[in-house]
N, CA and C atoms as an extended XYZ file, in Angstrom:
561
Properties=species:S:1:pos:R:3:atomname:S:1:resname:S:1:resid:I:1 pbc="F F F"
N         1.045       -1.719       -0.345 N   UNK     1
C         0.271       -0.160       -0.163 CA  UNK     1
C         1.163        1.375        0.105 C   UNK     1
N         0.500        2.135       -1.168 N   UNK     2
C         1.239        3.541       -0.844 CA  UNK     2
C         1.186        4.687       -0.507 C   UNK     2
N         1.760        5.187        0.174 N   UNK     3
C         1.594        6.263        1.609 CA  UNK     3
C         1.138        7.340        0.521 C   UNK     3
N         0.606        7.452        1.524 N   UNK     4
C        -0.780        8.461        1.073 CA  UNK     4
C         0.036       10.323        1.189 C   UNK     4
N         1.181       10.061        0.840 N   UNK     5
C         1.819       11.734        0.866 CA  UNK     5
C         2.356       12.046       -0.520 C   UNK     5
N         2.700       10.615       -1.145 N   UNK     6
C         3.527       10.577       -1.688 CA  UNK     6
C         2.891       10.118       -3.727 C   UNK     6
N         3.169       10.863       -4.468 N   UNK     7
C         2.582       10.178       -5.813 CA  UNK     7
C         2.959       10.527       -6.873 C   UNK     7
N         3.678        9.690       -7.806 N   UNK     8
C         4.595        9.497       -8.947 CA  UNK     8
C         3.771        9.522      -10.599 C   UNK     8
N         3.941       10.729      -11.035 N   UNK     9
C         3.270       10.939      -12.028 CA  UNK     9
C         3.912       10.434      -13.159 C   UNK     9
N         3.423        9.947      -13.931 N   UNK    10
C         3.404        9.973      -15.308 CA  UNK    10
C         2.943        9.864      -16.181 C   UNK    10
N         3.233       11.294      -17.377 N   UNK    11
C         2.782       11.347      -18.269 CA  UNK    11
C         3.261       10.950      -19.805 C   UNK    11
N         2.115       10.523      -20.586 N   UNK    12
C         2.509       10.433      -21.945 CA  UNK    12
C         1.645       10.412      -22.713 C   UNK    12
N         1.904       10.283      -24.542 N   UNK    13
C         0.532       10.162      -24.974 CA  UNK    13
C         0.480        8.435      -25.216 C   UNK    13
N         1.056        7.672      -24.682 N   UNK    14
C         0.894        5.907      -24.363 CA  UNK    14
C         0.506        5.466      -25.695 C   UNK    14
N         1.465        5.515      -27.014 N   UNK    15
C         0.089        5.596      -28.151 CA  UNK    15
C         0.916        4.054      -28.946 C   UNK    15
N         1.233        3.165      -28.469 N   UNK    16
C         0.434        2.306      -26.960 CA  UNK    16
C         0.981        2.210      -25.868 C   UNK    16
N         0.444        1.865      -25.327 N   UNK    17
C         1.648        1.540      -23.474 CA  UNK    17
C         1.915        0.057      -24.148 C   UNK    17
N         3.317        0.182      -23.669 N   UNK    18
C         3.725       -1.420      -23.512 CA  UNK    18
C         4.461       -2.005      -23.074 C   UNK    18
N         5.138       -2.800      -22.616 N   UNK    19
C         6.039       -3.492      -21.726 CA  UNK    19
C         6.767       -2.855      -21.019 C   UNK    19
N         7.810       -2.187      -21.751 N   UNK    20
C         8.987       -1.160      -21.242 CA  UNK    20
C         8.438        0.288      -20.570 C   UNK    20
N         6.947        1.168      -20.930 N   UNK    21
C         6.796        1.594      -19.510 CA  UNK    21
C         6.557        0.880      -18.970 C   UNK    21
N         5.378        0.119      -18.750 N   UNK    22
C         5.559       -0.932      -17.239 CA  UNK    22
C         6.286       -1.193      -16.524 C   UNK    22
N         7.684       -1.745      -17.301 N   UNK    23
C         8.548       -1.953      -16.127 CA  UNK    23
C         9.343       -1.076      -15.622 C   UNK    23
N         9.207       -0.116      -16.134 N   UNK    24
C        10.082        1.314      -16.142 CA  UNK    24
C         8.412        1.918      -14.640 C   UNK    24
N         7.864        2.495      -14.618 N   UNK    25
C         7.193        2.675      -14.120 CA  UNK    25
C         6.963        2.143      -12.529 C   UNK    25
N         6.280        0.511      -13.192 N   UNK    26
C         5.927       -0.337      -11.634 CA  UNK    26
C         7.471       -0.287      -11.158 C   UNK    26
N         8.649       -0.301      -10.913 N   UNK    27
C         9.443       -0.522      -10.286 CA  UNK    27
C         9.540        0.814       -8.942 C   UNK    27
N         9.965        2.041      -10.258 N   UNK    28
C        10.060        3.374       -9.074 CA  UNK    28
C         8.710        3.247       -8.392 C   UNK    28
N         7.522        3.192       -8.812 N   UNK    29
C         6.582        3.363       -7.937 CA  UNK    29
C         6.484        2.333       -6.482 C   UNK    29
N         7.502        1.124       -7.259 N   UNK    30
C         7.404        0.185       -5.751 CA  UNK    30
C         8.609        1.146       -5.148 C   UNK    30
N         9.973        1.643       -6.066 N   UNK    31
C        10.438        2.188       -5.202 CA  UNK    31
C        10.729        3.373       -4.299 C   UNK    31
N         9.725        3.703       -4.482 N   UNK    32
C         9.140        5.608       -4.015 CA  UNK    32
C         8.231        5.108       -2.908 C   UNK    32
N         7.058        4.150       -3.181 N   UNK    33
C         6.377        3.324       -2.278 CA  UNK    33
C         4.867        4.599       -2.257 C   UNK    33
N         4.930        4.552       -3.670 N   UNK    34
C         3.885        6.064       -4.551 CA  UNK    34
C         2.690        5.608       -4.562 C   UNK    34
N         1.373        6.760       -4.458 N   UNK    35
C         0.477        5.738       -5.842 CA  UNK    35
C         0.943        6.430       -7.219 C   UNK    35
N         0.274        5.892       -8.181 N   UNK    36
C         0.594        6.086       -9.350 CA  UNK    36
C        -0.342        6.914       -9.925 C   UNK    36
N        -0.131        7.158      -10.913 N   UNK    37
C        -0.850        8.500      -11.580 CA  UNK    37
C        -0.312        8.446      -12.822 C   UNK    37
N        -1.403        8.336      -13.703 N   UNK    38
C        -0.883        7.447      -15.111 CA  UNK    38
C        -1.862        9.064      -15.418 C   UNK    38
N        -1.399        9.913      -16.380 N   UNK    39
C        -2.005       10.030      -17.416 CA  UNK    39
C        -1.384       10.770      -18.059 C   UNK    39
N        -2.706       10.607      -19.104 N   UNK    40
C        -2.596       10.068      -21.310 CA  UNK    40
C        -2.401       11.587      -21.837 C   UNK    40
N        -2.059       12.035      -22.391 N   UNK    41
C        -1.340       13.440      -22.793 CA  UNK    41
C        -2.446       13.728      -23.672 C   UNK    41
N        -3.685       14.638      -24.230 N   UNK    42
C        -4.445       15.380      -24.788 CA  UNK    42
C        -3.664       15.683      -26.037 C   UNK    42
N        -3.075       17.361      -25.829 N   UNK    43
C        -2.190       17.529      -27.213 CA  UNK    43
C        -1.258       18.436      -26.465 C   UNK    43
N         0.030       16.942      -26.765 N   UNK    44
C         1.563       17.206      -25.924 CA  UNK    44
C         1.774       18.459      -26.810 C   UNK    44
N         1.995       19.169      -26.126 N   UNK    45
C         2.821       21.203      -26.655 CA  UNK    45
C         4.409       20.631      -27.523 C   UNK    45
N         4.565       19.023      -26.771 N   UNK    46
C         6.373       18.948      -27.364 CA  UNK    46
C         6.556       17.979      -28.399 C   UNK    46
N         4.735       17.043      -29.404 N   UNK    47
C         4.909       16.198      -30.079 CA  UNK    47
C         3.211       16.243      -30.712 C   UNK    47
N         3.976       15.483      -31.354 N   UNK    48
C         2.623       15.588      -32.692 CA  UNK    48
C         1.653       14.770      -31.681 C   UNK    48
N         0.010       15.793      -31.760 N   UNK    49
C        -1.047       15.064      -31.375 CA  UNK    49
C        -1.488       13.649      -32.231 C   UNK    49
N        -1.372       12.057      -31.129 N   UNK    50
C        -1.347       10.929      -31.430 CA  UNK    50
C        -2.479       10.808      -32.725 C   UNK    50
N        -2.550       10.181      -34.132 N   UNK    51
C        -3.700        9.706      -34.546 CA  UNK    51
C        -4.800        8.772      -33.669 C   UNK    51
N        -4.394        7.687      -32.998 N   UNK    52
C        -5.282        7.396      -32.208 CA  UNK    52
C        -6.337        7.827      -30.901 C   UNK    52
N        -7.525        7.870      -31.164 N   UNK    53
C        -7.845        8.199      -30.134 CA  UNK    53
C        -7.599        8.616      -29.083 C   UNK    53
N        -7.592        9.385      -27.922 N   UNK    54
C        -7.999        8.987      -26.574 CA  UNK    54
C        -8.408        8.666      -26.068 C   UNK    54
N        -9.280        7.583      -26.618 N   UNK    55
C       -10.378        6.736      -26.046 CA  UNK    55
C        -9.637        5.402      -25.292 C   UNK    55
N        -9.057        5.317      -27.411 N   UNK    56
C        -8.712        4.003      -27.605 CA  UNK    56
C        -7.003        3.544      -26.774 C   UNK    56
N        -6.003        5.331      -26.460 N   UNK    57
C        -5.175        5.319      -25.232 CA  UNK    57
C        -5.399        5.139      -24.238 C   UNK    57
N        -7.010        5.731      -23.977 N   UNK    58
C        -7.103        5.279      -22.077 CA  UNK    58
C        -7.633        4.376      -21.783 C   UNK    58
N        -8.451        3.257      -22.591 N   UNK    59
C        -8.810        2.023      -22.824 CA  UNK    59
C        -7.212        1.145      -22.738 C   UNK    59
N        -6.725        0.797      -23.493 N   UNK    60
C        -5.148        0.352      -23.677 CA  UNK    60
C        -5.254        0.541      -22.416 C   UNK    60
N        -4.448        2.090      -21.211 N   UNK    61
C        -3.845        2.002      -19.352 CA  UNK    61
C        -4.542        1.218      -19.689 C   UNK    61
N        -5.992        1.269      -19.114 N   UNK    62
C        -6.917        0.311      -18.339 CA  UNK    62
C        -7.055       -1.233      -18.473 C   UNK    62
N        -6.435       -1.280      -19.438 N   UNK    63
C        -6.266       -2.826      -19.576 CA  UNK    63
C        -4.966       -3.569      -18.967 C   UNK    63
N        -3.806       -2.590      -19.094 N   UNK    64
C        -2.642       -2.909      -19.121 CA  UNK    64
C        -2.090       -2.553      -17.460 C   UNK    64
N        -3.006       -1.591      -16.733 N   UNK    65
C        -2.817       -1.874      -14.900 CA  UNK    65
C        -3.966       -2.075      -14.629 C   UNK    65
N        -4.621       -3.331      -15.247 N   UNK    66
C        -5.888       -4.000      -14.691 CA  UNK    66
C        -5.558       -4.311      -13.488 C   UNK    66
N        -4.816       -5.284      -13.016 N   UNK    67
C        -3.771       -5.658      -12.244 CA  UNK    67
C        -3.025       -5.159      -11.142 C   UNK    67
N        -2.755       -3.486      -11.429 N   UNK    68
C        -2.401       -3.192      -10.696 CA  UNK    68
C        -3.328       -2.221       -9.316 C   UNK    68
N        -2.295       -2.122       -7.566 N   UNK    69
C        -2.959       -1.207       -6.888 CA  UNK    69
C        -1.981       -0.193       -6.943 C   UNK    69
N        -3.280        0.809       -5.871 N   UNK    70
C        -3.240        2.405       -6.280 CA  UNK    70
C        -2.038        3.073       -7.447 C   UNK    70
N        -3.387        3.040       -8.247 N   UNK    71
C        -3.038        3.027       -9.504 CA  UNK    71
C        -4.261        4.018       -9.702 C   UNK    71
N        -4.408        5.624      -10.400 N   UNK    72
C        -5.377        6.643      -11.038 CA  UNK    72
C        -5.121        6.375      -12.684 C   UNK    72
N        -5.776        6.641      -13.499 N   UNK    73
C        -5.175        6.917      -14.458 CA  UNK    73
C        -6.401        8.411      -15.195 C   UNK    73
N        -6.254        9.071      -14.976 N   UNK    74
C        -6.240       10.442      -14.547 CA  UNK    74
C        -6.949       10.939      -16.498 C   UNK    74
N        -7.782       11.405      -16.413 N   UNK    75
C        -8.512       12.377      -17.354 CA  UNK    75
C        -8.959       13.656      -17.686 C   UNK    75
N        -7.313       14.171      -16.727 N   UNK    76
C        -7.528       15.636      -16.211 CA  UNK    76
C        -7.311       16.117      -17.777 C   UNK    76
N        -6.067       15.857      -18.472 N   UNK    77
C        -5.356       16.240      -19.758 CA  UNK    77
C        -6.847       16.194      -20.730 C   UNK    77
N        -8.108       14.813      -20.441 N   UNK    78
C        -8.916       14.850      -22.183 CA  UNK    78
C        -9.628       15.934      -21.810 C   UNK    78
N        -9.362       16.198      -23.038 N   UNK    79
C       -10.854       17.298      -23.716 CA  UNK    79
C       -10.250       18.984      -23.301 C   UNK    79
N        -9.644       18.602      -23.074 N   UNK    80
C        -8.519       20.368      -22.953 CA  UNK    80
C        -8.102       21.186      -24.311 C   UNK    80
N        -8.913       21.919      -23.912 N   UNK    81
C        -8.157       22.871      -25.912 CA  UNK    81
C        -6.971       23.005      -25.515 C   UNK    81
N        -6.141       23.352      -26.593 N   UNK    82
C        -5.202       23.597      -26.999 CA  UNK    82
C        -4.218       22.625      -25.950 C   UNK    82
N        -2.304       22.828      -26.119 N   UNK    83
C        -1.571       22.476      -25.166 CA  UNK    83
C        -1.881       21.794      -24.283 C   UNK    83
N        -1.742       20.367      -23.383 N   UNK    84
C        -1.604       20.600      -22.492 CA  UNK    84
C        -0.243       20.371      -21.820 C   UNK    84
N        -0.206       22.060      -21.513 N   UNK    85
C         1.373       21.781      -20.669 CA  UNK    85
C         1.149       21.147      -18.943 C   UNK    85
N         2.047       20.415      -18.623 N   UNK    86
C         2.834       19.582      -17.440 CA  UNK    86
C         2.914       20.554      -15.558 C   UNK    86
N         3.220       21.805      -16.755 N   UNK    87
C         2.923       22.824      -14.810 CA  UNK    87
C         1.445       22.804      -15.035 C   UNK    87
N         0.831       22.859      -15.312 N   UNK    88
C        -1.102       22.971      -14.920 CA  UNK    88
C        -1.412       21.476      -14.463 C   UNK    88
N        -1.153       20.763      -15.350 N   UNK    89
C        -0.802       19.451      -14.616 CA  UNK    89
C        -0.509       19.341      -12.923 C   UNK    89
N         0.317       19.557      -12.811 N   UNK    90
C         1.366       19.378      -11.356 CA  UNK    90
C         0.130       20.251      -10.186 C   UNK    90
N         0.007       21.061      -11.133 N   UNK    91
C        -1.159       22.254      -10.350 CA  UNK    91
C        -1.898       21.792       -9.701 C   UNK    91
N        -2.934       21.160      -10.553 N   UNK    92
C        -3.998       20.518      -10.295 CA  UNK    92
C        -3.876       19.487       -9.130 C   UNK    92
N        -2.438       19.045       -9.599 N   UNK    93
C        -2.076       17.627       -8.272 CA  UNK    93
C        -2.293       18.082       -6.822 C   UNK    93
N        -1.530       19.350       -6.718 N   UNK    94
C        -0.462       19.978       -5.572 CA  UNK    94
C        -1.459       19.896       -4.771 C   UNK    94
N        -1.027       19.862       -3.671 N   UNK    95
C        -1.504       19.845       -2.695 CA  UNK    95
C        -0.643       20.479       -1.212 C   UNK    95
N        -1.260       19.976        0.081 N   UNK    96
C        -0.255       20.300        1.516 CA  UNK    96
C         0.514       19.495        1.351 C   UNK    96
N         1.250       19.035        1.969 N   UNK    97
C         2.367       18.010        2.737 CA  UNK    97
C         2.236       16.667        1.638 C   UNK    97
N         2.060       17.294       -0.331 N   UNK    98
C         2.075       15.982       -0.734 CA  UNK    98
C         3.201       15.531       -1.457 C   UNK    98
N         4.144       14.353       -1.932 N   UNK    99
C         5.603       14.887       -2.347 CA  UNK    99
C         5.028       14.428       -3.678 C   UNK    99
N         5.327       15.405       -4.874 N   UNK   100
C         4.957       14.714       -6.187 CA  UNK   100
C         6.453       14.645       -7.061 C   UNK   100
N         5.943       13.250       -7.600 N   UNK   101
C         7.524       12.917       -8.687 CA  UNK   101
C         7.184       12.120       -9.917 C   UNK   101
N         7.565       12.923      -10.862 N   UNK   102
C         7.308       12.251      -12.137 CA  UNK   102
C         8.516       11.636      -12.649 C   UNK   102
N         7.880       11.327      -13.774 N   UNK   103
C         8.592       10.358      -14.861 CA  UNK   103
C         8.949       10.443      -15.864 C   UNK   103
N         9.842       10.523      -16.588 N   UNK   104
C         9.917       11.097      -17.794 CA  UNK   104
C        10.832       10.912      -18.478 C   UNK   104
N        11.157       10.197      -19.678 N   UNK   105
C        12.025       10.122      -20.813 CA  UNK   105
C        13.091       10.751      -21.132 C   UNK   105
N        14.193       10.690      -21.566 N   UNK   106
C        15.546       11.531      -21.762 CA  UNK   106
C        15.564       12.556      -23.057 C   UNK   106
N        14.358       12.078      -23.447 N   UNK   107
C        14.029       12.615      -25.298 CA  UNK   107
C        13.550       14.153      -24.685 C   UNK   107
N        12.441       13.591      -23.302 N   UNK   108
C        12.037       14.740      -22.564 CA  UNK   108
C        12.488       15.879      -22.033 C   UNK   108
N        13.536       14.740      -21.035 N   UNK   109
C        14.884       15.902      -20.243 CA  UNK   109
C        15.144       16.497      -21.082 C   UNK   109
N        15.746       16.121      -22.109 N   UNK   110
C        16.729       17.008      -23.614 CA  UNK   110
C        16.249       18.040      -24.072 C   UNK   110
N        14.679       17.903      -23.501 N   UNK   111
C        13.890       18.987      -24.257 CA  UNK   111
C        12.982       20.250      -22.965 C   UNK   111
N        13.445       19.589      -21.777 N   UNK   112
C        13.140       20.281      -20.236 CA  UNK   112
C        12.610       21.799      -20.770 C   UNK   112
N        14.230       22.812      -21.225 N   UNK   113
C        14.134       24.049      -20.890 CA  UNK   113
C        13.206       24.733      -21.873 C   UNK   113
N        12.495       24.103      -22.630 N   UNK   114
C        11.645       24.493      -23.152 CA  UNK   114
C         9.996       24.206      -23.094 C   UNK   114
N        10.123       23.753      -21.970 N   UNK   115
C         8.625       23.420      -21.112 CA  UNK   115
C         8.516       24.363      -21.020 C   UNK   115
N         7.033       25.110      -20.633 N   UNK   116
C         6.360       26.036      -20.188 CA  UNK   116
C         6.680       26.167      -18.246 C   UNK   116
N         7.034       27.050      -18.012 N   UNK   117
C         7.545       27.061      -16.641 CA  UNK   117
C         8.540       25.985      -16.177 C   UNK   117
N         9.497       26.044      -17.049 N   UNK   118
C        10.139       24.313      -16.707 CA  UNK   118
C        11.407       25.379      -14.917 C   UNK   118
N        11.507       26.166      -15.389 N   UNK   119
C        11.993       25.943      -13.823 CA  UNK   119
C        11.417       26.168      -12.154 C   UNK   119
N        10.301       26.789      -12.145 N   UNK   120
C         8.923       26.351      -11.638 CA  UNK   120
C         8.921       24.781      -11.696 C   UNK   120
N         8.555       24.238      -12.410 N   UNK   121
C         8.524       22.453      -12.389 CA  UNK   121
C         9.471       22.086      -11.311 C   UNK   121
N        10.862       22.619      -12.051 N   UNK   122
C        11.565       21.868      -10.827 CA  UNK   122
C        12.130       21.904       -9.786 C   UNK   122
N        11.103       23.064       -8.882 N   UNK   123
C        10.438       23.628       -7.959 CA  UNK   123
C         9.304       22.783       -6.900 C   UNK   123
N         8.381       22.027       -7.817 N   UNK   124
C         7.055       21.628       -7.504 CA  UNK   124
C         7.504       19.946       -7.581 C   UNK   124
N         8.021       19.647       -8.451 N   UNK   125
C         8.140       17.835       -8.359 CA  UNK   125
C        10.092       17.352       -7.913 C   UNK   125
N        10.044       16.260       -8.047 N   UNK   126
C        11.104       15.467       -8.546 CA  UNK   126
C        10.673       14.822       -9.513 C   UNK   126
N        11.570       14.983      -10.731 N   UNK   127
C        11.853       14.517      -11.845 CA  UNK   127
C        12.302       13.152      -12.404 C   UNK   127
N        12.309       12.403      -12.919 N   UNK   128
C        13.393       10.889      -12.474 CA  UNK   128
C        13.141       10.557      -14.208 C   UNK   128
N        14.305       10.697      -14.778 N   UNK   129
C        14.605       10.168      -16.176 CA  UNK   129
C        14.835        9.080      -16.153 C   UNK   129
N        13.906        8.142      -17.431 N   UNK   130
C        14.998        6.654      -17.963 CA  UNK   130
C        15.225        6.989      -19.014 C   UNK   130
N        16.742        6.639      -19.000 N   UNK   131
C        17.742        6.517      -20.367 CA  UNK   131
C        16.584        6.140      -21.157 C   UNK   131
N        17.018        6.412      -22.421 N   UNK   132
C        15.884        6.147      -23.966 CA  UNK   132
C        16.745        6.133      -24.889 C   UNK   132
N        18.209        5.690      -24.531 N   UNK   133
C        18.790        5.976      -26.587 CA  UNK   133
C        20.129        6.947      -25.863 C   UNK   133
N        19.127        7.662      -26.645 N   UNK   134
C        20.317        9.421      -26.788 CA  UNK   134
C        21.100        9.945      -25.164 C   UNK   134
N        21.981       10.491      -25.107 N   UNK   135
C        22.657       11.145      -23.750 CA  UNK   135
C        22.004       12.277      -23.166 C   UNK   135
N        21.963       12.443      -22.089 N   UNK   136
C        21.249       13.742      -21.455 CA  UNK   136
C        21.819       15.284      -21.961 C   UNK   136
N        21.427       15.673      -22.782 N   UNK   137
C        22.455       17.193      -22.837 CA  UNK   137
C        23.271       17.867      -21.841 C   UNK   137
N        22.273       17.252      -20.573 N   UNK   138
C        22.435       17.843      -19.051 CA  UNK   138
C        21.585       17.654      -18.542 C   UNK   138
N        21.943       17.827      -17.019 N   UNK   139
C        20.810       16.909      -15.705 CA  UNK   139
C        20.028       17.756      -15.395 C   UNK   139
N        20.435       19.438      -15.165 N   UNK   140
C        19.865       19.925      -14.236 CA  UNK   140
C        19.545       19.496      -13.123 C   UNK   140
N        17.981       18.786      -12.284 N   UNK   141
C        18.342       18.960      -11.549 CA  UNK   141
C        17.348       17.380      -10.852 C   UNK   141
N        17.946       16.581      -12.264 N   UNK   142
C        17.161       15.593      -12.587 CA  UNK   142
C        17.399       13.937      -11.631 C   UNK   142
N        17.268       12.811      -11.278 N   UNK   143
C        17.186       12.196      -10.833 CA  UNK   143
C        17.104       11.045      -11.929 C   UNK   143
N        18.502       10.185      -12.144 N   UNK   144
C        18.600        9.630      -13.254 CA  UNK   144
C        18.056        7.716      -12.766 C   UNK   144
N        17.009        7.909      -13.366 N   UNK   145
C        16.151        6.107      -13.150 CA  UNK   145
C        17.558        4.863      -13.468 C   UNK   145
N        18.158        4.768      -12.055 N   UNK   146
C        18.645        3.419      -11.255 CA  UNK   146
C        17.773        2.267      -11.951 C   UNK   146
N        17.570        1.662      -12.907 N   UNK   147
C        16.818        0.834      -13.043 CA  UNK   147
C        17.117        0.300      -14.311 C   UNK   147
N        17.230       -1.435      -15.093 N   UNK   148
C        17.556       -1.796      -16.215 CA  UNK   148
C        16.233       -1.331      -16.657 C   UNK   148
N        16.372       -0.608      -18.203 N   UNK   149
C        15.195       -0.200      -19.161 CA  UNK   149
C        14.912       -0.975      -20.546 C   UNK   149
N        13.664       -1.547      -20.471 N   UNK   150
C        13.404       -2.810      -21.765 CA  UNK   150
C        14.120       -1.502      -22.852 C   UNK   150
N        14.325       -2.389      -23.832 N   UNK   151
C        14.809       -1.284      -25.203 CA  UNK   151
C        13.209       -2.094      -26.327 C   UNK   151
N        12.113       -0.953      -25.475 N   UNK   152
C        10.866       -1.322      -26.634 CA  UNK   152
C        10.104        0.446      -26.668 C   UNK   152
N         9.961        0.533      -27.474 N   UNK   153
C         9.304        2.231      -27.890 CA  UNK   153
C         8.470        1.857      -28.297 C   UNK   153
N         6.914        2.742      -28.547 N   UNK   154
C         5.710        2.892      -29.231 CA  UNK   154
C         5.638        3.122      -30.325 C   UNK   154
N         6.838        4.178      -31.479 N   UNK   155
C         6.603        3.824      -33.366 CA  UNK   155
C         7.981        2.257      -33.222 C   UNK   155
N         8.182        1.827      -32.618 N   UNK   156
C         8.421        0.767      -32.835 CA  UNK   156
C         7.692       -0.667      -33.105 C   UNK   156
N         5.893       -0.501      -32.108 N   UNK   157
C         5.227       -1.272      -32.146 CA  UNK   157
C         4.161       -0.992      -33.070 C   UNK   157
N         3.844        0.245      -33.157 N   UNK   158
C         2.924        0.665      -34.145 CA  UNK   158
C         4.030        0.796      -35.694 C   UNK   158
N         5.079        0.614      -36.365 N   UNK   159
C         5.465        0.445      -37.113 CA  UNK   159
C         5.386       -1.519      -37.798 C   UNK   159
N         5.565       -2.377      -36.596 N   UNK   160
C         5.122       -3.640      -36.804 CA  UNK   160
C         4.097       -3.589      -36.717 C   UNK   160
N         2.768       -3.318      -35.897 N   UNK   161
C         1.639       -3.777      -36.622 CA  UNK   161
C         0.997       -2.958      -37.900 C   UNK   161
N         1.744       -2.529      -38.029 N   UNK   162
C         1.014       -1.963      -39.750 CA  UNK   162
C         2.316       -2.725      -40.899 C   UNK   162
N         3.165       -3.193      -40.476 N   UNK   163
C         3.866       -4.333      -41.662 CA  UNK   163
C         2.572       -5.218      -40.916 C   UNK   163
N         2.286       -5.518      -40.289 N   UNK   164
C         1.329       -7.108      -39.765 CA  UNK   164
C         1.970       -7.619      -38.888 C   UNK   164
N         3.162       -7.298      -38.214 N   UNK   165
C         4.021       -8.534      -37.348 CA  UNK   165
C         3.763       -8.216      -36.361 C   UNK   165
N         4.275       -8.967      -36.042 N   UNK   166
C         3.607       -9.835      -34.501 CA  UNK   166
C         4.144       -8.645      -33.145 C   UNK   166
N         3.643       -8.068      -32.641 N   UNK   167
C         3.760       -7.144      -31.194 CA  UNK   167
C         3.919       -8.327      -30.069 C   UNK   167
N         3.643       -9.843      -30.095 N   UNK   168
C         3.511      -10.645      -28.864 CA  UNK   168
C         4.905      -10.483      -27.867 C   UNK   168
N         4.778       -9.843      -26.410 N   UNK   169
C         6.058       -9.650      -25.762 CA  UNK   169
C         6.296       -8.368      -25.195 C   UNK   169
N         5.717       -7.773      -26.546 N   UNK   170
C         6.077       -6.227      -27.085 CA  UNK   170
C         5.183       -5.211      -25.144 C   UNK   170
N         4.239       -5.406      -25.501 N   UNK   171
C         3.435       -4.843      -24.960 CA  UNK   171
C         2.042       -5.987      -24.112 C   UNK   171
N         1.588       -5.928      -23.168 N   UNK   172
C         0.485       -6.423      -21.959 CA  UNK   172
C        -0.614       -7.477      -23.384 C   UNK   172
N        -0.735       -8.516      -23.132 N   UNK   173
C        -2.044       -9.705      -23.999 CA  UNK   173
C        -2.477       -8.854      -24.601 C   UNK   173
N        -3.376       -8.189      -22.986 N   UNK   174
C        -5.008       -7.665      -23.163 CA  UNK   174
C        -4.170       -6.579      -24.636 C   UNK   174
N        -3.956       -5.758      -24.270 N   UNK   175
C        -3.431       -4.502      -24.522 CA  UNK   175
C        -3.275       -4.840      -26.471 C   UNK   175
N        -2.385       -6.428      -26.457 N   UNK   176
C        -2.135       -7.133      -28.256 CA  UNK   176
C        -3.638       -7.145      -28.441 C   UNK   176
N        -4.408       -7.700      -27.592 N   UNK   177
C        -5.285       -7.726      -28.147 CA  UNK   177
C        -6.572       -7.242      -29.346 C   UNK   177
N        -6.672       -6.218      -27.841 N   UNK   178
C        -7.329       -4.633      -28.139 CA  UNK   178
C        -6.740       -4.831      -29.289 C   UNK   178
N        -5.158       -3.864      -29.482 N   UNK   179
C        -4.972       -3.760      -30.881 CA  UNK   179
C        -5.599       -4.368      -32.683 C   UNK   179
N        -4.996       -5.696      -32.368 N   UNK   180
C        -5.726       -6.415      -32.858 CA  UNK   180
C        -7.289       -6.109      -33.557 C   UNK   180
N        -7.664       -5.918      -32.613 N   UNK   181
C        -9.712       -6.172      -32.513 CA  UNK   181
C        -9.902       -5.107      -33.148 C   UNK   181
N        -9.264       -3.999      -32.571 N   UNK   182
C        -9.934       -2.813      -33.250 CA  UNK   182
C        -8.930       -2.220      -34.666 C   UNK   182
N        -7.204       -2.907      -35.086 N   UNK   183
C        -7.267       -2.869      -36.414 CA  UNK   183
C        -6.575       -1.382      -35.602 C   UNK   183
N        -6.131       -1.345      -35.152 N   UNK   184
C        -5.216       -0.244      -34.955 CA  UNK   184
C        -3.649       -0.181      -35.183 C   UNK   184
N        -3.029        0.463      -35.655 N   UNK   185
C        -1.603        0.858      -36.219 CA  UNK   185
C        -1.641        0.218      -37.821 C   UNK   185
N        -2.904       -0.146      -38.260 N   UNK   186
C        -2.859       -1.122      -39.246 CA  UNK   186
C        -2.744        0.191      -40.994 C   UNK   186
N        -1.977       -0.095      -41.570 N   UNK   187
C        -2.212        0.569      -43.096 CA  UNK   187
C        -3.274        0.625      -43.703 C   UNK   187
């Protein structure tokens, strides 16, 4: 059971959620003994809006985390007009005596100085960075994810699915079935 005063926020497009996401965030959740809040991006300010609907991405998240305790899949960014800035999301979840942690990939860490009100973000949360192939340009005030990372990416899964190749073992089985049933990522 997680402590009530520690939350781990994990935002992303999750297009789709995959076993690399799961392994990393669940390991950090356990390490921090934190409640996990998954935040699927509505309109991400630092990348293109996914072709896959927010409803499909949320459903895949529900399937992937169905057996996980102390988790919330937040709808905070859904339906927002304009970019969904993480600053506003953190403001939404802030509370007295609450310790907020956030998990981001090294791609986002390298672009962190372009984030809306980035200096304030560093005061609002502890940022944990997952190394994802590219080296960090600078560390800022980040904590580097101390566990092994699975070499899986959502773009790899979308590409494999579009080519009709297997995605078995890359995503949870329930997510794989959902992708195949809905024909997501087919060309």
